[in-house]
MILUMKE-41656 format. One record per atom (N, C-alpha, C): x, y, z; residue in one letter. Coordinates in steps of 0.001 Angstrom, whole numbers, plus 500000, padded with zeros to 6 digits. Layout:
N
XYZA
...
// end
This chain:
191
468078243758472468M
468988242683471863M
470376242640472619M
470800243829472999R
472050243854473915R
471837243138475173R
470732243321476012L
470498242782477217L
470391241296476932L
469692240782476028A
469572239409475681A
470954238694475605A
471814239380474739R
473246238910474524R
474010238955475876R
473867239960476779L
474543239883478189L
474085238929478966L
472646238610478969F
472056237530479837F
472717236187479247F
472737235937477949F
473208234868477293F
474706234511477858F
475559235548477642V
476847235389478030V
477256235181479552V
476366235826480402G
476304235683481923G
475837234279482126G
474799233762481683A
474491232468481749A
475309231417481458A
475957231651480416A
477182230740479893A
478221230624480762A
478687231851481254L
479711231853482190L
479226231256483390L
478270231452483965L
477805230754485288L
477648229100485105L
477299228691483952A
477178227354483610A
478539226653483333A
479546227395483189S
480809226884482907S
481414226097484133S
481900224933483964P
482547224237485099P
483909224785485447P
484472225617484633T
485743226052484882T
485781227628485329T
484654228169485706L
484362229581486011L
485320229817487220L
485965230950487138T
486891231333488236T
486467232818488646T
485994233105489795L
485548234407489925L
486737234938490722L
486731236530490709P
487737237340491363P
487538237173492837P
488666237247493641A
488583236841494978A
487463237859495736A
487458239021495530S
486473239852496151S
484960239444495940S
484658239015494499I
483383238552494209I
483099236991494809I
484140236268494756G
484098234944495456G
483874234835496792G
484329235866497488T
484252235940499060T
482889236463499336T
482389237429498608A
481044237854498882A
480069236787498474A
480175236055497298W
479285234965497015W
479384233774498106W
480571233393498566A
480724232496499606A
479832232862500874A
479925234078501185A
479340234557502404A
477772234531502215A
477331235109501210A
476015235183500747A
475308233708500670A
476077232666500172S
475481231437499817S
475629230632501085S
476319231112502260G
476378230365503473G
477652229446503353G
478543229727502382G
479622228789502549G
480593229141503669G
481477228273503960P
482230228281505235P
483157229414505191P
483397230165506279E
484067231364506292E
484820231284507715E
486115231427507752S
486843231590508904S
487996232580508831S
488367232995509751G
489576234067509741G
488877235376510228G
488919236309509243I
488685237880509442I
487334238040508678I
486374238753509271G
485156239091508504G
485469240075507457G
484981240011506182P
485299240925505152P
484568242323505363P
483612242325506176V
482900243693506417V
483538244392507665V
483530243639508720T
483780244318510081T
485275244146510311T
486030243187509695K
487402242884510068K
487642242279511374K
486452241732512003L
486521240901513256L
486732239494512992L
487149238744513987P
487344237379513690P
486011236497513584P
486156235650512527L
484974234724512288L
485476233378512685L
484783232564513311P
483585232791513941P
483770233403515248P
482613234298515809R
482691234838517057R
481295234885517668R
481274234984518953Y
479951235111519734Y
479521236527519779Y
478184236581519638A
477533237983520137A
476215237379520773A
475218238489520891S
473901238138521580S
472875238999520784S
471628238590520900L
470525239116520348L
470248240508521012L
469977241706520363K
469583242976520973K
468242242914521455K
467411242234520800T
465948242620520979T
465179241275521086T
463870241401521580D
463127240177521859D
462477239692520446D
462624240295519323R
462006239735518151R
463123239841516985R
463907238739516766V
464731238797515797V
464434237785514532V
464141238325513315N
463872237399512187N
465144236678511610N
465234235395511697L
466164234603511055L
465941234265509661L
466565234868508724R
466199234655507353R
467162233644506484R
466485233302505521E
467189232259504751E
468395232838504005E
468450234017503611G
469527234660502900G
469669236005503490G
470717236733502900P
471012238014503430P
470319239218502780P
468989239240502915S
468258240469502487S
466767240116503110S
466017241286503101K
464509241158503550K
463676240537502821K
464252240189501405D
463364239490500309D
463334238004500681D
464440237576501447H
464354236061501722H
463376235862502822H
462999234637502853R
461861234218503776R
462391233999505138R
461507234288506071T
461780234142507513T
461799232529507866T
462894231972508356L
463005230640508775L
462563230494510287L
462726231465511070W
462475231396512326W
462546232687513091W
461706232949514215V
461758234249514933V
462197234018516321V
463405234594516660F
463914234451518030F
463226235456518903F
462770235164520122Q
462074236046520972Q
462932236112522430Q
464026236091522405R
464721236276523555R
465968237050523506R
465715238417523982A
466958239287524011A
468024238896524850A
469251238883524384G
470396238574525259G
470790237063524878G
470137236439524056M
470434234938523629M
471756235041522954M
472721234135523356P
474131234131522501P
473812233347521310P
474492233973520173V
474661233270518862V
476017233462518561V
476278232507517506E
477717232668516852E
477564233182515529E
478290234387515229I
478482234746513918I
479408234058513146I
478903233398511835V
479783232514511092V
480208233178509769V
479386234097509373A
479708234790508038A
479391236177508006A
479457237035507130E
479190238420506979E
479038238795505322E
477985239550505210F
477680240127503934F
476977241322504051F
477661242422503563E
477311243796503736E
476618244003505060E
475382244337505337T
474923244730506592T
474184243439507361T
474511242188506646W
473861240962507116W
475000240091507974W
474588239246508835R
475434238457509475R
474716236981509491R
475388235953509095R
474966234554509251R
475268234067510491R
474303233716511219I
474405233318512783I
474014231905512837I
474446231236514027R
474269229858514410R
473712229998515790R
472611229292516428D
472290229337517670D
472625228080518292D
472558227874519587S
473026226667520338S
472632225298520051S
471527225361519075E
470986224068518736E
471450223803517211E
472201224725516650G
472929224469515279G
472102225067514249G
470822225748514504T
470162226496513461T
470788227747512791T
470822227888511560E
471706228833510990E
470693229734510054E
470999231043509902G
470351231884508995G
470944233130509248G
470267234053508464W
470931235499508358W
469867236538509124W
470745237469509823V
469945238506510590V
470735239743510181V
470093241068510378L
470637242307510130L
471580242550511338L
472787243046510998H
473810243282512131H
473197244287513275H
472196245252512856S
471682246171514021S
470934245257514963S
470591244045514698L
469846243273515759L
470856242346516751L
472132242656516478L
472908242076517295L
473932242963518145L
474503242359519268S
475157243114520237S
476451242371520581S
477387243270520840G
478809242559521288G
478717242080522441G
477666242346523380R
477619241901524709R
477643240317524821R
478587239926525581R
478719238294525734R
477979237696526581R
477083236823526266T
476161236008527019T
476533234578526854T
476045233645527763A
476090232449527345A
475031231452528066A
474732230252527448I
473667229468527924I
474369228208528629I
473604227930529804V
474254226705530536V
473752225579529869V
474617224596529690T
474392223331528838T
474096222295529819T
473526221316529410A
472959220139530077A
474095219233530505A
473915218607531620S
474994217900532154S
475357216634531224S
476434216052531076K
476724214869530075K
476390213658530991K
475840212717530218G
475632211443530771G
474276211483531289G
473973210572532268A
472534210265532841A
472413211268533993A
473267211895534318D
473216212836535531D
472700214233534977D
471382214814535210K
470848215873534770K
470653216948535761K
471499216845536865A
471497217747537842A
471763219161537480A
471206220130538415A
471592221449538217A
473083221790538255A
473649222681537648I
475036223082537628I
475161224066538633I
476279224002539446P
476581225044540458P
477183226334539944P
476735227409540554L
477351228472540263L
478010228954541466L
479356228890541481R
480281229011542755R
480704230339543093R
480787230617544453A
481253231949544865A
482516232275544536A
483375231426544192R
484788231621543698R
485025230389542705R
486154230746541946A
486527229846540802A
487199228745541429A
486417227667542158D
487110226769543029D
485771225765543115D
486092224367542951D
485150223260543106D
484622223358544513D
485528223737545452G
485193223578546910G
484371224766547358G
484294225717546652A
483475226937546885A
482053226827547100A
481361227530548082E
480118227407548126E
479213227893547045E
477987227189546866D
477145227489545681D
476404228891545807D
476511229821544872E
475537231001545025E
474218230575544373E
474069229680543581A
472850229197542881A
473258227950542287A
472105227099542005R
472221225970541096R
471398226277539760R
471961226081538752L
471460226515537320L
470939225398536490L
469789225390536033E
469324224401534968E
469788224799533616E
469770223769532811A
470231223901531498A
469359225031530741A
469938225669529852G
468861226680529266G
469087228172529856G
469571228214531055V
469697229492531761V
470768230260531075V
470259231655530786I
471192232500530119I
471752233481531118I
473070233747531056G
473766234790531879G
474732235528531100G
475106236787531673S
476068237693531032S
477504237230531510S
478377237063530388V
479806236724530719V
480494237951531089V
481145237865532157K
481968238900532810K
483488238726532336K
483881237494532767T
485230237142532457T
485322235628532277T
486295235092531598C
486614233713531560C
488074233556531605C
488707232536532275T
489937232180532327T
490632231249531436T
489655230584530803G
489926229240529993G
489412228017530631G
489203228215532094L
488608227052532797L
487383227366533456L
487334228625533957W
486154229211534618W
485666230438533984W
484438230655534186C
483835231878533715C
483028232564534842C
483160233834534946R
482259234654535920R
481049234926535193R
479878234567535662L
478590234743535105L
477710235521536015L
476975236386535452V
476014237112536195V
474562236756535669V
473718236057536497V
472489235558536084V
471307236276536863V
470161236741536038A
469083237342536606A
468121236101537035A
467820235972538336L
466955234854538838L
465613235331539129L
464439234857538919P
463299235422539250P
462975235381540801P
463501234541541521S
463293234380542943S
464200235435543787S
465271236011543136K
466110236968543854K
466658237825543003K
467583238727543334H
468351239716542754H
469483238925541781H
470094239853540898D
470991239129540141D
472092238310540989D
472354237290540400V
473478236184541151V
474730236309540342V
475804236633540951D
477013236612540266D
478064235476540986D
478535234705540116G
479385233609540479G
480126232994539366G
480876231975539598Y
481705231165538735Y
481186229878538320Y
481511229613537010I
480943228233536521I
482061227711535633I
482105226240535640H
483073225675534693H
482888226248533293H
483927226599532466Q
483560227176531089Q
483123226021530194Q
483368224976530292D
482989223862529493D
481506223488529822D
480771224237530642R
479261224136530847R
478457225041530302R
479220226072529348L
478551227124528754L
478701226914527216L
477616227322526510W
477518227666525129W
477601229169524835W
478459229620524310G
478655231094524083G
480113231639524402G
481005230585524791V
482340231033524921V
483090229760524416V
484212229870523743Y
484877228842523115Y
485877228138524143Y
486089226833523927P
487026226103524812P
488273226747525026P
488790227097526241N
490037227766526444N
490206229277526230N
488930229724525762E
489034231218525552E
488921232079526687E
489842233056526645K
489899234098527726K
489214235172527439K
488313235638528343V
487376236857528169V
487680237808529306V
487967239019528972D
488290240042530014D
487177241071530120D
// end
């Protein structure tokens, strides 16, 4: 009887159009429900949103913040950059470069910064130059196609130093225009 009464009262409160939750419960509910969150993460106290990368070659993207939620997608590329947009306990809501969102365990993420080379705008789909110096006149170290992932070493707000593992040769280290990357914010400085 007591449980039935508690259930009824709880259901009535949730159905109420004027329900106001305490701030701590409201924040946790907003994070768990995928509500927009910005500023400081309630769990890590790190900025939200922020970029990170996948630690392993197999990461389940879930509908909600628990293993009980169904898997929406399985990422199969370690080092892929993702954007953390919310936190809830040991779970992080992430977004990939195509806008797909879902929840992953925090232990499957790394703070290592990586970025994806983005396609040229307009009709020109030419490969993007990775320069020897942060200068449009510098020689090319490589030419990168859209979708190539590299490790971000530094960014000035205009240029990023990127290290890319190419199949045809050893790692290539060079500079690319920051606006050609997904995984760093416009004008962001990375040390």
